[in-house]
N, CA and C atoms as an extended XYZ file, in Angstrom:
525
Properties=species:S:1:pos:R:3:atomname:S:1:resname:S:1:resid:I:1 pbc="F F F"
N        13.691      -17.589        8.371 N   MET     1
C        13.550      -17.251        9.756 CA  MET     1
C        13.007      -15.826        9.903 C   MET     1
N        11.906      -15.689       10.589 N   THR     2
C        11.275      -14.416       10.834 CA  THR     2
C        11.907      -13.767       12.088 C   THR     2
N        12.212      -12.491       11.993 N   ARG     3
C        12.742      -11.804       13.156 CA  ARG     3
C        12.020      -10.501       13.327 C   ARG     3
N        12.058       -9.960       14.540 N   THR     4
C        11.439       -8.692       14.838 CA  THR     4
C        12.242       -7.590       14.163 C   THR     4
N        11.545       -6.618       13.681 N   ALA     5
C        12.192       -5.477       13.050 CA  ALA     5
C        11.833       -4.169       13.774 C   ALA     5
N        12.864       -3.432       14.164 N   THR     6
C        12.678       -2.121       14.726 CA  THR     6
C        13.160       -1.119       13.723 C   THR     6
N        12.315       -0.154       13.383 N   VAL     7
C        12.625        0.781       12.302 CA  VAL     7
C        12.396        2.203       12.781 C   VAL     7
N        13.383        3.084       12.451 N   ASN     8
C        13.211        4.509       12.704 CA  ASN     8
C        13.092        5.184       11.378 C   ASN     8
N        11.934        5.784       11.095 N   LEU     9
C        11.689        6.456        9.813 CA  LEU     9
C        11.929        7.962       10.027 C   LEU     9
N        12.569        8.595        9.017 N   SER    10
C        12.740       10.050        9.038 CA  SER    10
C        11.515       10.768        8.513 C   SER    10
N        10.486       10.038        8.158 N   TYR    11
C         9.245       10.553        7.586 CA  TYR    11
C         8.564       11.439        8.591 C   TYR    11
N         8.181       12.649        8.130 N   LYS    12
C         7.443       13.610        8.961 CA  LYS    12
C         6.152       13.972        8.176 C   LYS    12
N         5.032       13.385        8.555 N   PRO    13
C         3.807       13.630        7.789 CA  PRO    13
C         3.324       15.069        7.857 C   PRO    13
N         2.757       15.506        6.709 N   ASN    14
C         2.115       16.811        6.728 CA  ASN    14
C         0.761       16.671        7.479 C   ASN    14
N         0.063       17.775        7.733 N   PRO    15
C        -1.191       17.678        8.504 CA  PRO    15
C        -2.233       16.739        7.909 C   PRO    15
N        -2.398       16.694        6.584 N   LYS    16
C        -3.408       15.796        5.944 CA  LYS    16
C        -2.921       14.314        6.073 C   LYS    16
N        -1.623       14.114        5.933 N   GLN    17
C        -1.091       12.750        6.070 CA  GLN    17
C        -1.272       12.271        7.508 C   GLN    17
N        -1.016       13.169        8.474 N   GLN    18
C        -1.173       12.855        9.931 CA  GLN    18
C        -2.610       12.440       10.200 C   GLN    18
N        -3.524       13.213        9.657 N   GLU    19
C        -4.955       12.877        9.824 CA  GLU    19
C        -5.267       11.472        9.268 C   GLU    19
N        -4.742       11.207        8.097 N   PHE    20
C        -4.911        9.876        7.442 CA  PHE    20
C        -4.335        8.763        8.335 C   PHE    20
N        -3.157        8.984        8.858 N   HIS    21
C        -2.492        7.955        9.722 CA  HIS    21
C        -3.286        7.684       10.994 C   HIS    21
N        -4.082        8.635       11.454 N   GLY    22
C        -4.884        8.468       12.645 CA  GLY    22
C        -6.207        7.746       12.440 C   GLY    22
N        -6.578        7.487       11.189 N   LEU    23
C        -7.826        6.780       10.942 CA  LEU    23
C        -7.721        5.330       11.370 C   LEU    23
N        -8.841        4.770       11.852 N   LYS    24
C        -8.858        3.429       12.383 CA  LYS    24
C        -9.791        2.481       11.648 C   LYS    24
N       -10.385        2.957       10.560 N   ALA    25
C       -11.339        2.127        9.816 CA  ALA    25
C       -10.630        0.962        9.091 C   ALA    25
N       -11.405       -0.062        8.792 N   LYS    26
C       -10.873       -1.198        8.032 CA  LYS    26
C       -10.382       -0.795        6.647 C   LYS    26
N       -11.131        0.107        6.015 N   TYR    27
C       -10.717        0.648        4.714 CA  TYR    27
C       -10.517        2.155        4.906 C   TYR    27
N        -9.295        2.582        4.690 N   ARG    28
C        -8.970        3.980        4.857 CA  ARG    28
C        -8.654        4.619        3.526 C   ARG    28
N        -9.260        5.758        3.289 N   GLY    29
C        -9.051        6.483        2.038 CA  GLY    29
C        -8.327        7.771        2.265 C   GLY    29
N        -7.469        8.125        1.311 N   PHE    30
C        -6.780        9.409        1.291 CA  PHE    30
C        -7.089       10.022       -0.062 C   PHE    30
N        -7.938       11.023       -0.035 N   CYS    31
C        -8.388       11.707       -1.251 CA  CYS    31
C        -7.829       13.111       -1.297 C   CYS    31
N        -7.463       13.540       -2.520 N   GLY    32
C        -6.987       14.912       -2.689 CA  GLY    32
C        -6.408       15.098       -4.097 C   GLY    32
N        -6.073       16.310       -4.356 N   GLY    33
C        -5.531       16.673       -5.660 CA  GLY    33
C        -4.072       16.207       -5.845 C   GLY    33
N        -3.512       16.539       -6.984 N   TRP    34
C        -2.148       16.207       -7.309 CA  TRP    34
C        -1.177       16.815       -6.331 C   TRP    34
N        -0.198       16.023       -5.919 N   GLY    35
C         0.907       16.528       -5.128 CA  GLY    35
C         0.608       16.805       -3.649 C   GLY    35
N        -0.513       16.247       -3.112 N   ASN    36
C        -0.791       16.535       -1.708 CA  ASN    36
C        -0.234       15.504       -0.778 C   ASN    36
N         0.516       14.519       -1.274 N   GLY    37
C         1.160       13.530       -0.420 CA  GLY    37
C         0.417       12.216       -0.231 C   GLY    37
N        -0.569       11.938       -1.109 N   LYS    38
C        -1.348       10.719       -0.943 CA  LYS    38
C        -0.480        9.468       -1.072 C   LYS    38
N         0.337        9.390       -2.124 N   THR    39
C         1.134        8.190       -2.365 CA  THR    39
C         2.208        8.043       -1.278 C   THR    39
N         2.867        9.112       -0.940 N   SER    40
C         3.905        9.057        0.099 CA  SER    40
C         3.300        8.627        1.428 C   SER    40
N         2.171        9.257        1.820 N   GLY    41
C         1.512        8.903        3.079 CA  GLY    41
C         0.961        7.495        3.045 C   GLY    41
N         0.392        7.110        1.917 N   GLY    42
C        -0.144        5.749        1.789 CA  GLY    42
C         0.952        4.691        1.890 C   GLY    42
N         2.068        4.931        1.198 N   CYS    43
C         3.200        4.006        1.292 CA  CYS    43
C         3.765        3.924        2.717 C   CYS    43
N         3.832        5.031        3.368 N   ALA    44
C         4.313        5.024        4.796 CA  ALA    44
C         3.381        4.186        5.669 C   ALA    44
N         2.059        4.403        5.559 N   GLU    45
C         1.075        3.666        6.348 CA  GLU    45
C         1.172        2.182        5.988 C   GLU    45
N         1.262        1.848        4.745 N   PHE    46
C         1.368        0.480        4.260 CA  PHE    46
C         2.581       -0.221        4.910 C   PHE    46
N         3.727        0.432        4.850 N   PHE    47
C         4.955       -0.135        5.402 CA  PHE    47
C         4.812       -0.291        6.947 C   PHE    47
N         4.316        0.695        7.598 N   ILE    48
C         4.160        0.674        9.075 CA  ILE    48
C         3.315       -0.491        9.456 C   ILE    48
N         2.195       -0.735        8.758 N   ARG    49
C         1.331       -1.870        9.085 CA  ARG    49
C         2.042       -3.180        8.889 C   ARG    49
N         2.896       -3.286        7.886 N   LEU    50
C         3.632       -4.509        7.619 CA  LEU    50
C         4.645       -4.780        8.756 C   LEU    50
N         5.185       -3.752        9.291 N   ILE    51
C         6.130       -3.897       10.436 CA  ILE    51
C         5.382       -4.273       11.705 C   ILE    51
N         4.219       -3.629       11.898 N   GLU    52
C         3.409       -3.950       13.099 CA  GLU    52
C         2.854       -5.363       13.089 C   GLU    52
N         2.617       -5.900       11.930 N   TYR    53
C         2.059       -7.255       11.804 CA  TYR    53
C         2.987       -8.144       10.989 C   TYR    53
N         3.968       -8.758       11.687 N   PRO    54
C         4.940       -9.651       10.987 CA  PRO    54
C         4.209      -10.768       10.244 C   PRO    54
N         4.756      -11.136        9.134 N   GLY    55
C         4.180      -12.243        8.330 CA  GLY    55
C         2.989      -11.876        7.470 C   GLY    55
N         2.657      -10.603        7.364 N   THR    56
C         1.512      -10.216        6.573 CA  THR    56
C         1.779      -10.361        5.075 C   THR    56
N         0.838      -10.914        4.386 N   ASN    57
C         0.893      -11.010        2.932 CA  ASN    57
C         0.124       -9.815        2.352 C   ASN    57
N         0.797       -9.027        1.542 N   ALA    58
C         0.188       -7.746        1.086 CA  ALA    58
C         0.365       -7.509       -0.391 C   ALA    58
N        -0.555       -6.726       -0.931 N   ILE    59
C        -0.444       -6.299       -2.352 CA  ILE    59
C        -0.472       -4.786       -2.403 C   ILE    59
N         0.437       -4.233       -3.150 N   VAL    60
C         0.393       -2.800       -3.528 CA  VAL    60
C         0.070       -2.751       -5.025 C   VAL    60
N        -0.893       -1.902       -5.376 N   SER    61
C        -1.391       -1.995       -6.778 CA  SER    61
C        -1.733       -0.648       -7.351 C   SER    61
N        -1.840       -0.702       -8.681 N   ARG    62
C        -2.310        0.420       -9.478 CA  ARG    62
C        -2.881       -0.201      -10.775 C   ARG    62
N        -3.591        0.558      -11.564 N   LYS    63
C        -4.316        0.040      -12.716 CA  LYS    63
C        -3.412       -0.757      -13.652 C   LYS    63
N        -2.250       -0.205      -14.100 N   THR    64
C        -1.377       -0.891      -15.033 CA  THR    64
C         0.030       -1.082      -14.443 C   THR    64
N         0.762       -2.067      -14.942 N   ARG    65
C         2.117       -2.347      -14.473 CA  ARG    65
C         3.048       -1.133      -14.733 C   ARG    65
N         3.063       -0.493      -15.914 N   PRO    66
C         3.974        0.622      -16.091 CA  PRO    66
C         3.707        1.781      -15.073 C   PRO    66
N         2.432        2.079      -14.815 N   GLU    67
C         2.138        3.112      -13.844 CA  GLU    67
C         2.555        2.693      -12.437 C   GLU    67
N         2.256        1.436      -12.092 N   LEU    68
C         2.606        0.899      -10.778 CA  LEU    68
C         4.121        0.985      -10.562 C   LEU    68
N         4.867        0.515      -11.547 N   LYS    69
C         6.345        0.497      -11.414 CA  LYS    69
C         6.938        1.876      -11.343 C   LYS    69
N         6.469        2.792      -12.186 N   ALA    70
C         7.034        4.139      -12.262 CA  ALA    70
C         6.649        5.056      -11.127 C   ALA    70
N         5.515        4.792      -10.489 N   THR    71
C         5.043        5.711       -9.452 CA  THR    71
C         4.971        5.049       -8.053 C   THR    71
N         3.938        4.254       -7.824 N   THR    72
C         3.695        3.691       -6.529 CA  THR    72
C         4.822        2.835       -5.992 C   THR    72
N         5.277        1.872       -6.851 N   TRP    73
C         6.346        0.974       -6.416 CA  TRP    73
C         7.637        1.781       -6.221 C   TRP    73
N         7.903        2.717       -7.075 N   ASP    74
C         9.094        3.547       -6.909 CA  ASP    74
C         9.013        4.332       -5.602 C   ASP    74
N         7.866        4.868       -5.244 N   MET    75
C         7.695        5.625       -3.973 CA  MET    75
C         7.944        4.665       -2.803 C   MET    75
N         7.331        3.503       -2.851 N   LEU    76
C         7.459        2.502       -1.761 CA  LEU    76
C         8.961        2.143       -1.554 C   LEU    76
N         9.634        1.904       -2.611 N   MET    77
C        10.980        1.362       -2.515 CA  MET    77
C        12.066        2.472       -2.374 C   MET    77
N        11.875        3.588       -3.087 N   ASN    78
C        12.910        4.613       -3.150 CA  ASN    78
C        12.545        5.915       -2.417 C   ASN    78
N        11.234        6.156       -2.257 N   GLY    79
C        10.834        7.295       -1.482 CA  GLY    79
C        10.554        8.532       -2.249 C   GLY    79
N        10.249        9.534       -1.493 N   ASP    80
C         9.804       10.850       -1.944 CA  ASP    80
C        10.992       11.773       -2.185 C   ASP    80
N        10.819       12.770       -2.995 N   THR    81
C        11.881       13.805       -3.164 CA  THR    81
C        11.822       14.866       -2.077 C   THR    81
N        10.727       14.913       -1.356 N   GLN    82
C        10.577       15.869       -0.282 CA  GLN    82
C        11.431       15.474        0.915 C   GLN    82
N        12.075       16.442        1.539 N   GLU    83
C        12.946       16.161        2.712 CA  GLU    83
C        12.203       15.422        3.829 C   GLU    83
N        10.946       15.812        4.047 N   THR    84
C        10.192       15.226        5.180 CA  THR    84
C         9.386       14.016        4.725 C   THR    84
N         9.378       13.666        3.433 N   GLY    85
C         8.605       12.533        2.921 CA  GLY    85
C         9.201       11.186        3.262 C   GLY    85
N         8.484       10.124        2.953 N   LEU    86
C         9.000        8.761        3.110 CA  LEU    86
C        10.229        8.610        2.204 C   LEU    86
N        11.255        7.983        2.736 N   HIS    87
C        12.469        7.751        1.940 CA  HIS    87
C        12.596        6.303        1.472 C   HIS    87
N        11.447        5.645        1.334 N   GLY    88
C        11.425        4.252        0.878 CA  GLY    88
C        11.558        3.310        2.037 C   GLY    88
N        11.364        2.030        1.724 N   ILE    89
C        11.530        0.997        2.771 CA  ILE    89
C        12.993        0.916        3.091 C   ILE    89
N        13.374        1.029        4.356 N   PRO    90
C        14.792        0.956        4.738 CA  PRO    90
C        15.417       -0.359        4.274 C   PRO    90
N        16.574       -0.260        3.671 N   LYS    91
C        17.239       -1.449        3.091 CA  LYS    91
C        17.521       -2.511        4.141 C   LYS    91
N        17.763       -2.110        5.367 N   GLU    92
C        18.088       -3.059        6.429 CA  GLU    92
C        16.950       -4.001        6.824 C   GLU    92
N        15.720       -3.653        6.423 N   VAL    93
C        14.624       -4.536        6.757 CA  VAL    93
C        14.143       -5.369        5.570 C   VAL    93
N        14.873       -5.289        4.473 N   ILE    94
C        14.525       -6.082        3.263 CA  ILE    94
C        15.364       -7.357        3.251 C   ILE    94
N        14.676       -8.493        3.268 N   ARG    95
C        15.382       -9.795        3.163 CA  ARG    95
C        15.543      -10.199        1.709 C   ARG    95
N        14.461      -10.078        0.909 N   ILE    96
C        14.484      -10.440       -0.529 CA  ILE    96
C        13.872       -9.325       -1.305 C   ILE    96
N        14.516       -8.933       -2.417 N   TYR    97
C        13.907       -7.966       -3.322 CA  TYR    97
C        14.110       -8.443       -4.727 C   TYR    97
N        12.983       -8.789       -5.385 N   ASN    98
C        13.014       -9.193       -6.784 CA  ASN    98
C        12.403       -8.057       -7.612 C   ASN    98
N        13.256       -7.235       -8.206 N   ARG    99
C        12.798       -6.065       -8.940 CA  ARG    99
C        11.932       -6.403      -10.121 C   ARG    99
N        12.276       -7.470      -10.858 N   SER   100
C        11.526       -7.752      -12.055 CA  SER   100
C        10.107       -8.271      -11.729 C   SER   100
N         9.944       -8.982      -10.621 N   ASP   101
C         8.613       -9.501      -10.224 CA  ASP   101
C         7.861       -8.536       -9.308 C   ASP   101
N         8.475       -7.404       -8.957 N   LEU   102
C         7.890       -6.477       -7.977 CA  LEU   102
C         7.484       -7.231       -6.727 C   LEU   102
N         8.460       -7.848       -6.081 N   TYR   103
C         8.231       -8.664       -4.900 CA  TYR   103
C         9.274       -8.295       -3.851 C   TYR   103
N         8.849       -8.146       -2.603 N   VAL   104
C         9.710       -7.885       -1.496 CA  VAL   104
C         9.312       -8.750       -0.311 C   VAL   104
N        10.286       -9.302        0.358 N   GLU   105
C        10.065       -9.948        1.662 CA  GLU   105
C        10.847       -9.215        2.673 C   GLU   105
N        10.212       -8.829        3.793 N   LEU   106
C        10.880       -8.114        4.851 CA  LEU   106
C        11.491       -9.106        5.870 C   LEU   106
N        12.372       -8.669        6.682 N   VAL   107
C        13.021       -9.547        7.658 CA  VAL   107
C        12.038      -10.100        8.671 C   VAL   107
N        10.904       -9.451        8.829 N   ASN   108
C         9.900       -9.967        9.798 CA  ASN   108
C         8.922      -10.951        9.141 C   ASN   108
N         9.183      -11.327        7.893 N   GLY   109
C         8.335      -12.290        7.176 CA  GLY   109
C         7.202      -11.679        6.372 C   GLY   109
N         6.960      -10.418        6.482 N   SER   110
C         5.907       -9.762        5.673 CA  SER   110
C         6.319       -9.771        4.209 C   SER   110
N         5.348       -9.955        3.312 N   ARG   111
C         5.620      -10.024        1.885 CA  ARG   111
C         4.787       -9.024        1.146 C   ARG   111
N         5.406       -8.359        0.166 N   ILE   112
C         4.741       -7.369       -0.684 CA  ILE   112
C         4.762       -7.814       -2.118 C   ILE   112
N         3.621       -7.898       -2.705 N   HIS   113
C         3.511       -8.213       -4.165 CA  HIS   113
C         3.052       -6.972       -4.862 C   HIS   113
N         3.752       -6.487       -5.864 N   GLY   114
C         3.308       -5.437       -6.694 CA  GLY   114
C         2.452       -5.991       -7.811 C   GLY   114
N         1.210       -5.538       -7.903 N   LEU   115
C         0.264       -6.155       -8.843 CA  LEU   115
C        -0.540       -5.127       -9.610 C   LEU   115
N        -0.489       -5.159      -10.964 N   PRO   116
C        -1.362       -4.266      -11.738 CA  PRO   116
C        -2.793       -4.810      -11.695 C   PRO   116
N        -3.739       -3.931      -11.838 N   LEU   117
C        -5.133       -4.305      -11.699 CA  LEU   117
C        -5.905       -4.270      -13.011 C   LEU   117
N        -5.231       -4.474      -14.137 N   ASP   118
C        -5.871       -4.489      -15.425 CA  ASP   118
C        -6.684       -5.684      -15.685 C   ASP   118
N        -6.519       -6.747      -14.869 N   ASP   119
C        -7.304       -7.990      -14.989 CA  ASP   119
C        -7.707       -8.436      -13.594 C   ASP   119
N        -9.000       -8.346      -13.250 N   PRO   120
C        -9.446       -8.702      -11.913 CA  PRO   120
C        -9.118      -10.150      -11.481 C   PRO   120
N        -8.920      -11.038      -12.422 N   LYS   121
C        -8.611      -12.420      -12.074 CA  LYS   121
C        -7.247      -12.552      -11.425 C   LYS   121
N        -6.393      -11.561      -11.585 N   LYS   122
C        -5.066      -11.642      -10.999 CA  LYS   122
C        -5.077      -11.726       -9.475 C   LYS   122
N        -6.095      -11.233       -8.843 N   ILE   123
C        -6.114      -11.181       -7.347 CA  ILE   123
C        -6.918      -12.320       -6.757 C   ILE   123
N        -7.451      -13.228       -7.575 N   GLU   124
C        -8.326      -14.283       -7.062 CA  GLU   124
C        -7.642      -15.363       -6.251 C   GLU   124
N        -6.351      -15.527       -6.343 N   ASN   125
C        -5.677      -16.599       -5.630 CA  ASN   125
C        -4.879      -16.164       -4.466 C   ASN   125
N        -5.022      -14.925       -4.041 N   TYR   126
C        -4.231      -14.414       -2.917 CA  TYR   126
C        -5.027      -14.519       -1.600 C   TYR   126
N        -4.308      -14.852       -0.527 N   ASN   127
C        -4.845      -14.809        0.839 CA  ASN   127
C        -4.128      -13.632        1.507 C   ASN   127
N        -4.847      -12.526        1.666 N   LEU   128
C        -4.206      -11.270        2.028 CA  LEU   128
C        -4.481      -10.827        3.492 C   LEU   128
N        -3.529      -10.068        3.970 N   GLY   129
C        -3.718       -9.372        5.249 CA  GLY   129
C        -3.804       -7.875        5.073 C   GLY   129
N        -3.370       -7.355        3.903 N   LEU   130
C        -3.319       -5.922        3.646 CA  LEU   130
C        -3.269       -5.653        2.148 C   LEU   130
N        -3.919       -4.612        1.699 N   PHE   131
C        -3.752       -4.191        0.347 CA  PHE   131
C        -3.759       -2.664        0.246 C   PHE   131
N        -3.196       -2.153       -0.832 N   MET   132
C        -3.240       -0.715       -1.099 CA  MET   132
C        -3.441       -0.510       -2.589 C   MET   132
N        -4.434        0.330       -2.892 N   ILE   133
C        -4.727        0.668       -4.330 CA  ILE   133
C        -4.381        2.124       -4.495 C   ILE   133
N        -3.434        2.464       -5.322 N   ASP   134
C        -3.095        3.849       -5.626 CA  ASP   134
C        -3.891        4.247       -6.881 C   ASP   134
N        -4.371        5.497       -6.919 N   GLN   135
C        -5.240        6.017       -7.971 CA  GLN   135
C        -6.484        5.093       -8.065 C   GLN   135
N        -7.082        4.846       -6.955 N   ALA   136
C        -8.229        3.915       -6.878 CA  ALA   136
C        -9.396        4.363       -7.766 C   ALA   136
N        -9.483        5.636       -8.067 N   GLU   137
C       -10.555        6.065       -8.945 CA  GLU   137
C       -10.437        5.499      -10.342 C   GLU   137
N        -9.261        4.997      -10.721 N   GLU   138
C        -9.023        4.417      -12.052 CA  GLU   138
C        -9.518        2.970      -12.167 C   GLU   138
N        -9.788        2.304      -11.053 N   VAL   139
C       -10.180        0.905      -11.067 CA  VAL   139
C       -11.662        0.756      -10.751 C   VAL   139
N       -12.222       -0.331      -11.207 N   GLU   140
C       -13.657       -0.585      -11.041 CA  GLU   140
C       -13.971       -1.120       -9.637 C   GLU   140
N       -15.191       -0.865       -9.194 N   GLU   141
C       -15.618       -1.324       -7.885 CA  GLU   141
C       -15.481       -2.812       -7.702 C   GLU   141
N       -15.660       -3.631       -8.746 N   ASP   142
C       -15.535       -5.056       -8.576 CA  ASP   142
C       -14.170       -5.484       -8.137 C   ASP   142
N       -13.152       -4.705       -8.498 N   ILE   143
C       -11.787       -5.036       -8.054 CA  ILE   143
C       -11.651       -4.795       -6.561 C   ILE   143
N       -12.229       -3.650       -6.090 N   PHE   144
C       -12.258       -3.432       -4.629 CA  PHE   144
C       -12.987       -4.518       -3.911 C   PHE   144
N       -14.095       -4.981       -4.447 N   LEU   145
C       -14.883       -6.046       -3.809 CA  LEU   145
C       -14.109       -7.368       -3.796 C   LEU   145
N       -13.350       -7.640       -4.837 N   LYS   146
C       -12.480       -8.827       -4.862 CA  LYS   146
C       -11.418       -8.762       -3.793 C   LYS   146
N       -10.829       -7.572       -3.613 N   PHE   147
C        -9.865       -7.401       -2.515 CA  PHE   147
C       -10.528       -7.634       -1.177 C   PHE   147
N       -11.720       -7.084       -1.017 N   HIS   148
C       -12.458       -7.291        0.236 CA  HIS   148
C       -12.587       -8.798        0.548 C   HIS   148
N       -12.891       -9.572       -0.443 N   GLY   149
C       -13.012      -11.000       -0.237 CA  GLY   149
C       -11.734      -11.732       -0.013 C   GLY   149
N       -10.616      -11.152       -0.369 N   ARG   150
C        -9.306      -11.762       -0.195 CA  ARG   150
C        -8.689      -11.473        1.123 C   ARG   150
N        -9.216      -10.539        1.891 N   LEU   151
C        -8.666      -10.167        3.216 CA  LEU   151
C        -9.081      -11.211        4.254 C   LEU   151
N        -8.300      -12.289        4.331 N   ARG   152
C        -8.694      -13.373        5.231 CA  ARG   152
C        -7.497      -13.952        5.974 C   ARG   152
N        -6.316      -13.361        5.837 N   GLN   153
C        -5.151      -13.874        6.544 CA  GLN   153
C        -5.287      -13.642        8.071 C   GLN   153
N        -5.030      -14.669        8.817 N   VAL   154
C        -5.111      -14.598       10.250 CA  VAL   154
C        -3.844      -13.877       10.782 C   VAL   154
N        -3.957      -13.202       11.925 N   ASN   155
C        -2.841      -12.447       12.547 CA  ASN   155
C        -2.256      -11.400       11.589 C   ASN   155
N        -3.103      -10.739       10.891 N   ALA   156
C        -2.705       -9.668        9.969 CA  ALA   156
C        -3.714       -8.524       10.177 C   ALA   156
N        -3.419       -7.291        9.692 N   PRO   157
C        -4.356       -6.197        9.911 CA  PRO   157
C        -5.722       -6.354        9.198 C   PRO   157
N        -5.760       -7.074        8.120 N   ARG   158
C        -6.975       -7.222        7.328 CA  ARG   158
C        -7.607       -5.863        6.984 C   ARG   158
N        -6.787       -5.060        6.340 N   GLU   159
C        -7.184       -3.712        6.023 CA  GLU   159
C        -6.895       -3.340        4.566 C   GLU   159
N        -7.550       -2.321        4.115 N   GLY   160
C        -7.277       -1.786        2.761 CA  GLY   160
C        -6.982       -0.287        2.829 C   GLY   160
N        -6.051        0.128        1.994 N   ILE   161
C        -5.733        1.532        1.869 CA  ILE   161
C        -6.041        1.962        0.456 C   ILE   161
N        -6.840        3.016        0.330 N   LEU   162
C        -7.258        3.488       -1.009 CA  LEU   162
C        -6.810        4.930       -1.149 C   LEU   162
N        -5.999        5.203       -2.158 N   LEU   163
C        -5.506        6.526       -2.462 CA  LEU   163
C        -6.153        6.982       -3.757 C   LEU   163
N        -6.754        8.160       -3.754 N   PHE   164
C        -7.496        8.578       -4.958 CA  PHE   164
C        -7.703       10.060       -5.072 C   PHE   164
N        -7.945       10.471       -6.317 N   ASN   165
C        -8.322       11.807       -6.637 CA  ASN   165
C        -9.863       11.922       -6.625 C   ASN   165
N       -10.427       13.080       -6.317 N   PRO   166
C       -11.879       13.205       -6.383 CA  PRO   166
C       -12.405       12.881       -7.779 C   PRO   166
N       -13.493       12.115       -7.834 N   ASN   167
C       -14.007       11.657       -9.138 CA  ASN   167
C       -15.510       11.525       -9.105 C   ASN   167
N       -16.195       12.513       -8.496 N   GLY   168
C       -17.640       12.438       -8.444 CA  GLY   168
C       -18.168       11.426       -7.434 C   GLY   168
N       -19.382       11.018       -7.687 N   HIS   169
C       -20.055       10.081       -6.749 CA  HIS   169
C       -19.925        8.654       -7.222 C   HIS   169
N       -18.686        8.136       -7.196 N   ASN   170
C       -18.405        6.759       -7.592 CA  ASN   170
C       -18.405        5.880       -6.309 C   ASN   170
N       -17.910        4.668       -6.459 N   TYR   171
C       -17.911        3.738       -5.340 CA  TYR   171
C       -17.042        4.188       -4.174 C   TYR   171
N       -16.016        4.983       -4.439 N   LEU   172
C       -15.175        5.490       -3.355 CA  LEU   172
C       -15.963        6.467       -2.514 C   LEU   172
N       -16.773        7.247       -3.111 N   TRP   173
C       -17.643        8.213       -2.398 CA  TRP   173
C       -18.704        7.484       -1.581 C   TRP   173
N       -19.271        6.418       -2.141 N   ARG   174
C       -20.319        5.665       -1.461 CA  ARG   174
C       -19.779        4.879       -0.299 C   ARG   174
N       -18.585        4.343       -0.381 N   HIS   175
C       -18.048        3.543        0.723 CA  HIS   175
C       -17.329        4.421        1.692 C   HIS   175
């Protein structure tokens, strides 16, 4: 049973995060050096979109499973060490949490799949409404293009969030 979720986050974005949250593009990027709040801000935006669009099927990803689990997934579920940062997805909006499979279902029916991107074929069978790639400079452009093709869920944001460090004139710079 899907129900409406009302959430109050204690998250207070820094100026760069606030600018990122104000972007309206289909693909939103947050670029910067280490420790500037990319992952915290990206996880907050990702969660907010899932609450705004009940029933969204989403993927949060990083190049490898160990990196995903230790960094991005940990930030999404447990939050930031900063007092004003995201403190993770509030427990009261989680219906199902399978830690070993990196899977969460929210009370509003939105679903989050944690997926490493070391094999592009892993994303071929998903019908998505939202995705987020952390450290996007580590993955190849063809993975981004596969995600682009998987954004086809009706009544979902159909957006992508890309978090990355500066890495020259690669596909992130071009798009």
